[in-house]
C-alpha positions as CSV (number, residue, x, y, z in Angstrom):
1,X,54.9,115.4,-15.8
2,X,58.2,113.5,-15.6
3,X,59.4,110.6,-17.6
4,X,60.0,107.0,-16.6
5,X,63.4,105.2,-17.2
6,X,61.9,103.3,-20.1
7,X,60.5,106.5,-21.7
8,X,63.8,108.2,-21.3
9,X,66.0,105.4,-22.8
10,X,63.6,104.6,-25.7
11,X,63.1,108.3,-26.3
12,X,66.8,109.0,-26.5
13,X,67.1,106.2,-29.0
14,X,64.1,107.4,-31.0
15,X,65.4,111.0,-31.0
16,X,62.2,112.5,-29.6
17,X,60.2,112.5,-26.4
18,X,58.0,109.4,-26.0
19,X,55.4,108.2,-23.6
20,X,54.2,104.8,-22.6
21,X,52.2,103.3,-25.5
22,X,54.1,105.0,-28.2
23,X,55.7,102.8,-30.9
24,X,59.3,103.7,-31.7
25,X,61.9,102.5,-34.3
26,X,65.3,102.3,-32.5
27,X,68.8,101.0,-33.1
28,X,70.0,98.9,-30.2
29,X,73.4,99.1,-28.7
30,X,73.9,95.4,-28.7
31,X,71.9,92.4,-30.0
32,X,72.5,89.0,-28.2
33,X,72.0,85.5,-29.3
34,X,73.3,82.0,-28.3
35,X,73.0,78.5,-29.8
36,X,69.9,79.6,-31.6
37,X,72.2,81.8,-33.8
38,X,72.2,78.8,-36.2
39,X,68.5,79.3,-36.8
40,X,68.9,83.0,-37.0
41,X,71.6,82.6,-39.6
42,X,69.1,80.7,-41.8
43,X,66.6,83.5,-41.4
44,X,69.3,86.1,-42.3
45,X,70.2,84.1,-45.4
46,X,66.6,84.2,-46.5
47,X,66.9,88.0,-46.7
48,X,69.4,87.5,-49.5
49,X,72.0,89.7,-47.8
50,X,75.7,88.9,-47.7
51,X,76.8,91.0,-44.7
52,X,75.4,92.0,-41.3
53,X,75.1,95.8,-41.0
54,X,76.8,96.3,-37.6
55,X,79.0,93.3,-36.6
56,X,80.4,95.2,-33.6
57,X,76.9,95.2,-32.0
58,X,76.5,91.5,-32.3
59,X,77.2,89.3,-29.2
60,X,77.0,85.5,-29.6
61,X,77.6,83.1,-26.7
62,X,77.4,79.3,-27.1
63,X,75.8,78.1,-23.9
64,X,72.7,76.1,-24.2
65,X,74.0,72.6,-25.3
66,X,77.7,72.8,-24.5
67,X,79.7,70.8,-25.4
68,X,77.4,69.5,-28.2
69,X,75.6,66.3,-27.2
70,X,74.5,65.3,-30.7
71,X,75.7,65.7,-34.2
72,X,72.9,68.2,-35.0
73,X,74.0,70.5,-32.2
74,X,77.7,70.1,-33.3
75,X,76.7,71.1,-36.8
76,X,74.8,74.1,-35.5
77,X,77.8,75.3,-33.5
78,X,80.0,74.8,-36.5
79,X,77.8,76.9,-38.7
80,X,77.9,79.7,-36.0
81,X,81.7,79.6,-35.8
82,X,81.9,79.9,-39.6
83,X,79.4,82.8,-39.8
84,X,81.3,84.6,-37.0
85,X,84.5,84.3,-38.9
86,X,82.9,85.3,-42.2
87,X,81.2,88.4,-40.8
88,X,84.1,89.6,-38.6
89,X,82.0,89.3,-35.4
90,X,84.5,89.8,-32.6
91,X,82.2,89.4,-29.6
92,X,81.9,85.7,-29.9
93,X,82.3,83.3,-26.9
94,X,82.6,79.6,-27.5
95,X,81.4,76.6,-25.4
96,X,83.8,77.1,-22.5
97,X,82.7,80.6,-21.3
98,X,79.3,80.0,-19.7
99,X,75.7,81.3,-19.7
100,X,75.2,84.2,-22.1
101,X,73.6,86.4,-19.5
102,X,76.5,86.0,-17.1
103,X,79.2,86.4,-19.7
104,X,77.4,89.5,-21.1
105,X,77.6,91.3,-17.7
106,X,81.1,90.0,-16.9
107,X,82.4,91.5,-20.2
108,X,81.1,94.9,-19.3
109,X,78.5,95.1,-22.2
110,X,75.7,95.8,-19.7
111,X,76.2,99.5,-19.0
112,X,73.7,102.0,-17.7
113,X,71.5,103.8,-20.2
114,X,72.0,101.2,-23.0
115,X,69.4,99.5,-25.1
116,X,70.0,95.8,-25.5
117,X,67.8,93.1,-27.2
118,X,68.4,89.4,-27.3
119,X,66.9,86.2,-28.7
120,X,66.4,84.9,-25.2
121,X,63.6,85.8,-22.9
122,X,65.9,86.3,-20.0
123,X,67.7,89.2,-21.7
124,X,65.8,91.2,-19.1
125,X,68.7,90.3,-16.7
126,X,70.8,93.3,-17.8
127,X,68.4,95.7,-16.2
128,X,70.4,94.9,-13.0
129,X,72.9,97.4,-14.2
130,X,70.5,100.1,-15.4
131,X,70.0,98.8,-18.9
132,X,66.7,98.7,-20.9
133,X,67.0,95.1,-22.1
134,X,64.4,92.9,-23.7
135,X,63.9,89.5,-25.2
136,X,63.0,89.3,-28.9
137,X,62.4,86.5,-31.5
138,X,64.8,84.9,-33.9
139,X,63.3,86.6,-37.0
140,X,63.5,90.0,-35.3
141,X,67.2,89.3,-34.4
142,X,67.9,88.4,-38.1
143,X,66.3,91.6,-39.1
144,X,68.4,93.7,-36.7
145,X,71.5,92.0,-38.1
146,X,70.4,93.2,-41.5
147,X,69.1,96.7,-40.9
148,X,70.2,97.6,-37.3
149,X,66.7,98.6,-36.3
150,X,63.7,97.3,-34.5
151,X,60.4,98.8,-33.5
152,X,59.3,98.6,-29.8
153,X,56.2,99.8,-27.9
154,X,57.2,101.9,-24.9
155,X,55.9,100.0,-21.9
156,X,54.0,101.2,-18.9
157,X,56.0,100.8,-15.7
158,X,55.2,99.0,-12.4
159,X,57.3,100.2,-9.5
160,X,58.2,97.8,-6.7
161,X,59.6,99.5,-3.5
162,X,61.7,97.4,-1.2
163,X,62.1,98.2,2.5
164,X,63.6,96.3,5.4
165,X,66.4,93.7,5.4
166,X,66.6,90.0,4.5
167,X,66.1,87.6,7.4
168,X,68.6,84.8,7.8
169,X,68.0,82.1,5.1
170,X,66.1,84.4,2.8
171,X,67.5,85.9,-0.5
172,X,66.6,87.6,-3.7
173,X,65.1,84.4,-5.2
174,X,62.6,84.3,-2.4
175,X,61.6,87.9,-3.2
176,X,61.1,87.1,-6.9
177,X,59.0,84.0,-6.1
178,X,56.9,85.9,-3.6
179,X,56.2,88.7,-6.0
180,X,55.2,86.3,-8.8
181,X,53.2,84.1,-6.5
182,X,51.2,87.1,-5.2
183,X,50.8,88.9,-8.6
184,X,50.7,86.0,-11.0
185,X,52.9,85.1,-14.0
186,X,51.2,87.8,-16.1
187,X,51.4,90.6,-13.4
188,X,53.7,92.7,-15.6
189,X,52.7,91.6,-19.1
190,X,54.5,93.9,-21.6
191,X,55.4,96.3,-18.8
192,X,58.6,97.5,-17.4
193,X,59.3,96.7,-13.7
194,X,61.3,99.2,-11.7
195,X,62.9,97.8,-8.6
196,X,63.5,100.6,-6.1
197,X,62.8,101.8,-2.6
198,X,65.0,102.4,0.4
199,X,66.3,98.8,0.5
200,X,67.2,98.6,-3.2
201,X,70.7,99.9,-2.6
202,X,71.4,96.9,-0.4
203,X,71.0,94.5,-3.3
204,X,74.2,93.1,-4.8
205,X,74.6,92.9,-8.5
206,X,74.1,89.1,-8.2
207,X,70.8,89.7,-6.4
208,X,69.7,92.4,-8.8
209,X,70.4,89.9,-11.7
210,X,68.0,87.4,-10.0
211,X,65.2,90.0,-9.9
212,X,65.7,91.2,-13.4
213,X,66.1,87.7,-14.7
214,X,62.8,86.7,-13.1
215,X,61.1,89.8,-14.4
216,X,60.6,87.6,-17.6
217,X,58.5,85.2,-15.4
218,X,56.3,88.2,-14.5
219,X,55.7,88.7,-18.2
220,X,57.7,91.9,-18.2
221,X,59.3,93.4,-21.3
222,X,62.0,94.8,-19.1
223,X,63.0,94.9,-15.4
224,X,65.7,97.2,-13.9
225,X,67.3,98.8,-11.0
226,X,68.5,102.4,-11.1
227,X,72.4,102.6,-11.3
228,X,74.3,103.5,-8.2
229,X,77.6,103.0,-6.4
230,X,77.1,99.2,-6.5
231,X,76.7,99.4,-10.3
232,X,79.8,101.6,-10.7
233,X,81.9,99.3,-8.6
234,X,80.9,96.3,-10.6
235,X,81.9,98.0,-13.9
236,X,85.3,99.1,-12.7
237,X,87.9,97.2,-14.7
238,X,85.2,95.6,-16.9
239,X,84.8,98.5,-19.4
240,X,86.5,101.6,-20.5
241,X,83.4,102.8,-22.4
242,X,81.5,105.8,-21.2
243,X,77.9,105.4,-20.1
244,X,75.0,107.6,-19.0
245,X,73.1,106.8,-15.9
246,X,69.4,107.2,-16.5
247,X,66.7,107.5,-13.7
248,X,63.0,107.8,-13.7
249,X,61.9,111.4,-12.8
250,X,60.5,111.9,-9.3
251,X,57.2,112.9,-10.8
252,X,57.1,110.1,-13.4
253,X,53.8,108.3,-13.8
254,X,53.7,104.6,-12.9
255,X,50.9,102.3,-13.6
256,X,51.0,101.2,-10.0
257,X,53.4,101.0,-7.1
258,X,53.8,97.9,-4.9
259,X,55.5,97.6,-1.6
260,X,57.6,94.7,-0.4
261,X,58.9,94.3,3.2
262,X,62.0,92.1,3.0
263,X,62.0,91.7,6.8
264,X,58.6,89.8,6.6
265,X,59.8,87.3,4.0
266,X,60.2,83.5,4.5
267,X,61.7,81.0,2.1
268,X,59.4,80.5,-0.9
269,X,59.0,77.6,-3.4
270,X,57.3,77.6,-6.8
271,X,55.5,74.3,-7.1
272,X,54.7,72.3,-10.3
273,X,53.9,73.2,-13.0
274,X,53.8,77.0,-13.0
275,X,56.1,79.6,-11.6
276,X,53.3,81.5,-9.9
277,X,52.2,78.4,-8.0
278,X,54.1,79.6,-5.0
279,X,54.0,78.4,-1.4
280,X,56.1,79.0,1.7
281,X,58.7,76.3,2.3
282,X,56.9,75.2,5.5
283,X,53.8,74.4,3.5
284,X,55.5,71.8,1.4
285,X,58.4,70.8,3.7
286,X,59.0,67.0,3.5
287,X,58.2,66.6,-0.3
288,X,60.6,63.9,-1.5
289,X,63.1,64.8,-4.2
290,X,65.4,62.9,-6.5
291,X,67.5,65.7,-7.9
292,X,68.7,69.1,-6.7
293,X,70.1,71.7,-9.1
294,X,72.2,74.7,-8.0
295,X,73.1,77.1,-10.8
296,X,71.8,78.5,-14.1
297,X,71.5,82.1,-15.3
298,X,69.2,82.8,-12.3
299,X,71.3,81.6,-9.4
300,X,74.7,80.3,-10.7
301,X,76.9,83.2,-9.5
302,X,79.5,83.2,-6.7
303,X,77.1,84.6,-4.1
304,X,74.7,81.7,-4.9
305,X,77.4,79.0,-4.6
306,X,78.5,80.5,-1.3
307,X,75.0,80.4,0.1
308,X,74.7,76.7,-0.9
309,X,78.2,76.0,0.4
310,X,77.4,77.5,3.8
311,X,74.8,74.8,4.2
312,X,76.7,71.9,2.5
313,X,80.0,72.4,4.2
314,X,81.1,69.3,6.1
315,X,77.9,67.4,5.3
316,X,76.9,64.8,2.7
317,X,74.0,65.0,0.2
318,X,71.3,62.5,0.9
319,X,72.0,59.1,-0.6
320,X,68.8,59.2,-2.8
321,X,69.6,62.7,-4.3
322,X,71.6,63.7,-7.3
323,X,72.9,67.2,-6.5
324,X,74.1,69.1,-9.6
325,X,76.2,72.2,-9.3
326,X,76.3,74.5,-12.3
327,X,78.5,77.6,-12.2
328,X,77.2,80.3,-14.4
329,X,80.5,81.1,-16.2
330,X,84.1,80.1,-16.4
331,X,85.0,83.1,-14.3
332,X,82.6,82.0,-11.6
333,X,84.0,78.4,-11.9
334,X,87.6,79.6,-11.4
335,X,86.8,81.9,-8.5
336,X,84.7,79.1,-6.8
337,X,87.7,76.8,-7.2
338,X,90.1,79.3,-5.7
339,X,87.8,79.7,-2.7
340,X,87.5,76.0,-2.2
341,X,83.8,75.8,-3.1
342,X,84.2,73.2,-5.8
343,X,86.1,70.9,-3.4
344,X,83.4,71.5,-0.8
345,X,80.7,70.5,-3.2
346,X,82.6,67.4,-4.4
347,X,83.2,66.3,-0.8
348,X,79.5,66.7,-0.1
349,X,78.7,64.3,-3.0
350,X,77.7,66.8,-5.6
351,X,78.3,66.5,-9.3
352,X,80.0,69.7,-10.7
353,X,79.0,70.5,-14.3
354,X,80.7,72.7,-16.8
355,X,79.5,76.3,-17.0
356,X,76.4,76.7,-19.3
357,X,72.7,76.2,-19.3
358,X,72.9,72.5,-18.7
359,X,69.9,70.8,-17.1
360,X,67.8,74.0,-17.1
361,X,66.5,73.5,-20.6
362,X,66.2,69.8,-20.5
363,X,68.1,69.0,-23.6
364,X,71.3,67.1,-22.6
365,X,72.2,67.1,-18.9
366,X,70.3,66.2,-15.7
367,X,67.2,65.0,-17.4
368,X,64.5,63.5,-15.2
369,X,62.6,60.3,-15.7
370,X,58.9,59.9,-15.2
371,X,57.9,60.2,-11.6
372,X,61.0,62.0,-10.5
373,X,61.2,65.4,-8.7
374,X,63.8,68.1,-8.9
375,X,64.2,71.2,-6.7
376,X,66.1,73.8,-8.7
377,X,67.4,77.3,-8.6
378,X,66.4,77.9,-12.2
379,X,63.5,80.1,-13.4
380,X,61.0,77.8,-15.1
381,X,59.2,74.7,-14.0
382,X,56.6,74.0,-16.6
383,X,55.8,70.4,-17.5
384,X,58.5,68.7,-19.5
385,X,61.1,71.5,-18.9
386,X,63.8,69.1,-17.6
387,X,62.8,65.8,-19.2
388,X,59.7,63.7,-18.8
389,X,56.4,65.4,-18.8
390,X,55.5,63.1,-15.9
391,X,58.3,64.6,-13.7
392,X,58.0,67.6,-11.4
393,X,60.1,70.7,-10.8
394,X,60.1,72.9,-7.8
395,X,61.9,76.3,-7.8
396,X,63.7,77.7,-4.8
397,X,66.7,79.7,-3.6
398,X,70.3,78.2,-3.5
399,X,70.0,77.8,0.3
400,X,66.7,76.0,0.1
401,X,68.0,73.7,-2.7
402,X,71.1,72.9,-0.7
403,X,69.1,72.1,2.5
404,X,66.8,69.9,0.5
405,X,69.7,68.0,-1.1
406,X,70.8,67.1,2.4
407,X,67.4,66.1,3.6
408,X,66.3,64.2,0.6
409,X,63.2,66.2,0.6
410,X,62.2,69.9,0.4
411,X,63.6,71.5,3.5
412,X,63.6,74.8,5.3
413,X,67.1,76.3,4.9
414,X,66.8,78.2,8.2
415,X,67.0,74.9,10.0
416,X,70.1,73.9,8.1
417,X,72.2,77.0,8.6
418,X,75.3,76.4,10.8
């Protein structure tokens, strides 16, 4: 009987063959954290240790509240900068670089066959490049800093096979929402999700990142695509490090296998206040909105901005809508500027924000008042996520959000395409 991708990666790290359900003690290749590093530092200090064990494995990206909006956040950033200097941590990215999950892949740290953990639930994103990557807690992160080890349970695997091609106006975000809407937010609780099938090779890295990012909203411990030519092309020029491509065996055992026909998809929208409360856009078309958000670690890449730009070009955002555009990283921001996208957005009446998490976490930008409605490309829409608990968040693709910004209400992007 063959082994799954997860069994192979975790078995290699454990130094022995393992099966789903086994508990292993492993040393990760990288451990990620962000603004919450200030809290992790406090946990690390409680251990009474002076030095982290493997500073070269630590990646810290300031992205959640950047630049600092209050003194307490500024103090937290200051403590992180001081700790980074003290410990000789070289993989540190300050407030200008963007969302940790985008910066991590841009820097070539997400390489096939690696084991990555991070103190953010959407660390699952790196599976887009054939990585076993999982979110962990702050205390666990502090412990890894101290001893360079963590124990994990080897997950069972759900395989999702894609076939067909995307219809016009439909994208990877619609796939993710459709899967979660059909299966529920706990459909993959502490499982790995393998995205494959004959259509998988047609997914860009940006689209793969959407699926693996949203695997966290399925409850998954990890989500991944097998590496291929698309993966190798992305890594060219981003890393000189060797890597091993790992694949599930043809006779590996999956808990279940699901099929998804891309050709049959229509635009999807997750309605308040859960990510699995999903309806087709036609079912809720006309719902009035006050704010539109295009960006975040889910949909803030160049491909996403281009999809929104295609609809917004030469048009104006509805007078009652605040449309916020949030490039995922400095690199994305610069390239979007070179391609004229930022000018396009500005001329359409959008507000362009600095790269980072911004409105997504509801801490310092784009907050909503009671009774207001946002349609967003982010990954979560629970009550109070972006401000008042009496506001509402709908989740959709960049194309749907752009079309809605024009209409002043949730709109079908297929009708807005030029």
